[in-house]
N, C-alpha and C positions, 0 to 999 in steps of 0.2 A: 243550183241543181237539179234541183228538178224539174224547171223551168228550160234550165238547156237539153236536158231527153227530149219535153215536151215541142220542144223549138225544132229540133234538129229530125223529130218526126213530121213534124208537122213543113217543113222546107220542102222534105222528101214527098211528098203524100201534094205538095205544089209544083210538082216536074214535073218534066211531060212525060208522057206513056202513062200508061191506066196503073190504076192500084183494085187489088180481089182483097172485101173486107169478107174476110173468114171468118163463122158463126160456128159455138160448138152446138154436138145434135139439141136435136131437138131443143132448139133458139131462144129464150125468155126475152119477154118485153127492153131487158135492160142489156142483153148484147143485142137486137134489134133498133134500138134505140140510136146506140152508139159508130152502128155499122149507119145505120137511116144519116145522124148527123154531119156526119164527116160524105157523105157522099152527094147532100147539100153542099156546102163548103167548099168540097175538093172539088178538080175534074177528073170525071170519066171515071170513078169509083163505081166497080158495083158488086152487091151483095150475093156473099155465097153461102148456102148450109144444105153442104151435105149428107146434114143428120135431120131436116128439117125444124118445122118453126112449133110452138106449142101451138098452144090451142088459144089465149091472152096473146101470144105474139101472132098471130092470122087476124086476129080482132084488130088488133091495131094495123096489121100492115093494112087491112080491108077498109079501114079509116081514113088511114093517110094516103093512101095509096103508093106504100113503095115494093118497089119490085123487087126480086128477089130470084136467083138462080138458083137452080134445086139440083142440077146435076152431079152422076157421084164424078166425076171430070173436072179439076179445075180448070181455068181458064186461063191457056196458055201465053206466054210474055208477059206478064203484068207483076207487077212486085205483090208482094203480098202482109197484108197488117189481120193478127189474129185479135180479137177484140175477145175481151169478156169470158176466157177462156183458159180452166186454172192447170190443165195440162194438157200434152200434148196427145196421152192416149183419146183425146174426145173428140180428136180431128181423123181422117183418114189417116190409115198407116203405110199410105206408100208416098204421105203428104213430105217435099221437101220443104226445111224448114229454114234448112243452109240462111236463107238466103230474108228472111221474118224478118216483120216487127211486131211485139206482141206488146197491149194493153192491155194490162186486169189489174182487179184492187184486191183477189181470193189472199188466201194465206203464200207467199213467195216458194215458189216451186222449183228447182236445182234439174229438172225436167227440160230448163227448154232454153237450158247454155249454149244447143245448139240455133240459135236463135242467131240473127247479127245482132237487136237490138230488142232486149226486155226489160220495158218497164213495168213494174208493179207498185203499187200505193197500196198498202192492205190494211191504210188508213181510213183510204176513199170508202163509205158504205156501198157504192157501186158505184161497176164502170162510164153510166155513163156524164155523172162527174167529173174526173178525167175526164172525157173527147169535152166535156164544156172547157176544163178549164184549156183542153189544150188550141180550140178554134177563137177563144178571146185571146190567150196568150198569142195568134199569130195573126191575132188584127182582121179574124172575119166578120162578114155580119151574119148574125142565126136568123133561119127564118123561121117565121113562125109554125112551122106544122111541125120543125126538127125540133125549137125547145117544147111543143108539146108531147113529143116522145121519147125528151126525154126527162122530162118530168116525170111519165105515166114510170116508164124505166126506173130513178129513182124509191116513185113511192112503192109497187109492183117488191122492187131487192130492197126494203128494206120492212118490209111486212105493214106497211099504211105511216111506216115511219116509227114504229116499236124498234128499232133498231138501226134507225137513223141518229147521225151526229150533232156538235150544231157548227160544220159545216154545212155538211145537209142542208141543214134549213135557210142558213142562208146564203144557197146554189139557188134552190128554189125558191124561194121569195123574191132572190132577183130577176128571176128567166118570170115569175108570176104580175111584177109590177113593167118592164123592161116588153110585155107581146101581150100584156092585159090579157091573161089565163084567168083562168078564176078559176076555184079547188072543185067545184064541181064540174067545171069539168073536163079535167082530170081523170076526178072518180070516176064519171060517169062509164067511162071508158078501162077504168083501173074493178070494178065489179060488174064483172062475167057470171050468171046464172051458171051451174053445173047442169046441165042435160043429161039423161038420163045415163045413160053411161058413164058416166061419173060415178053420178047418185047410186046406183048398182054396186059401183069400184070398191066406193066408200064403205055399202055393210057391210059386204065380200070380206073386207080386211077388215070388220069388226068383228065377221062369223074367225077369222081363223089368227083373231089376234090370241099373241102369250103376252105374261107382262110382272116384272120382276120389282121386287118393293126394298127402295134401298133409304135407311131414315125416311127421311122424311117425302123425298121424291117415289115416281113410276119411270123406270125405262119401259117400252112397250115395241115387239112386234110384231110386225102380220106382213106375208105375200099374196101375190093377188097379179095380174098379168096389165094393167093400163094405170094412169095417173098417179103414179107414187106419191106422188109431192101432193097432189089433194088427199090423199089418201092419209098421209102424216095428219093434214094441220085435222083431219077429221080428228083420228085417237089421240089429237093434244084437245081439241074439246071435248070431247068423255070424260078428258082428265087424266091424261098423264103425261109429264115430267120431258119426254127423249121419247121420240117414235121415230122408228128405222123399219120401212116399205121397200120391202124387195120384187121383183116380179122372172122371170126366168124366159129365154127363148132357146131351148137348142143348148149352148156349152155356156150361151156369155147371157149375165147376168147384169143387174143395174138397179139401185138403192137409194134410193133416196131417205134424209133425216128432215127433221124437223126438232128442236128444244124453246121451252119457254126463253120470255125475254130474262125472269127473273136466274135461272141459271147458267146462262151467256155474264150476265152482270156478277157472277161468285165466280166461273173463269172458264166456262167450259168453254170450248171453241170444237165441233163440228166440222168444221173442214180443217186439225190439225190431228183431229180421231181418227178421220176415213183414208187421212192420207199416212195415218199410219199403217191403219188395216192392207190399204194397201199397200205398201211395200212390205209387210206382213205373205200378203195373198203374192206378193206376184204381179196388182192390176193395179187403176191407176182410181186418188179418193184426192176429193178436195172439195175448196168452197168457204163459204160463210161463220162466222165462229157460232150459229143459230137455225143455217140453213144450210147445206149439204147433198155431194151425192159421191158416188165410187162404180163405177162399172170396168168389165173385167170377163173372165171364164172362168168357172169355176160352177160350184153348188150355193144356190142364191142361199138354203134356209143357214148351210154350216159360213157363210157371211155374215148375217143376218145376228147370229149366237156370240160372232169374235167381235162384230159391231158392239154386239148389245152388255158384254165384259167389261171388252173397255174400256165403254161409258159408265157400266156400274165403278169398276173401278177409278175413275178420274173422280165420282162424284162422292167417292168416299174419302176419298184422298182431302179435295177439296171440304168438303164436310169433317174432319179431322185438324185440318190446317188451322178453321176457323178457332176448335173448341181452345 
């Protein structure tokens, strides 16, 4: 069944007419790598990033000479394939998704019901792994630069393999062997030193930190104006087990979250937790067990407190069930 759906998507991508690979806002290396790999093996694929690309994605695009279209309007007359996007709220609101094909690896989302084809494998640690399987299943030859991009997508989305699964290592090793890529080449692209703006955001995040102790665990929240994911990682490095960091721009807010692998192994799933917060507040959230986000309209402080409370409730429930 899995290969049947992927084969159907591959056959459409191989057909006549252009394809637009659209990515979520602030697209990360996993999303960009997935699009670049499809562009490398299928004809006439345009990579569209209406919400921009994050710092790591920009570095990858520069190194591998990846062209992206960042115009607010979608190219006309082309089929649409949505990659690595947990919910339609991460795309432009007026985008017609009725004919779209969606390939994702986050928690399954019923809000994609309007898409023509929705393929979601939440057993994969990255979207790059799904795209690799799609390309191999279609009998296509993967260029070395595309393989390097997919490997970088895997490294970044698994937190340098902290959240990797067995199949992740198998796919990664297969690309290393087939393409002659050494680990230092991939990690050299993944290890970006934070610039001064990012470091200042981390310091401000620490200044505005609030936290709660839940048994042996610590849940923390903070807010700033940028680099939410980076600030989350900094707060975990300070000692928190779960961190939520948000920013506010007029009525719009954006929140990133991170959790330690030990809590994920116990059953915490930040993607499902923030999907629930999204439903509770009429916004859109989702993501991975150990890394997720939510965007929408509302007061960021209120949403941060709701997310923290739900996380504490989930941790208490996990601790009590383990007694």
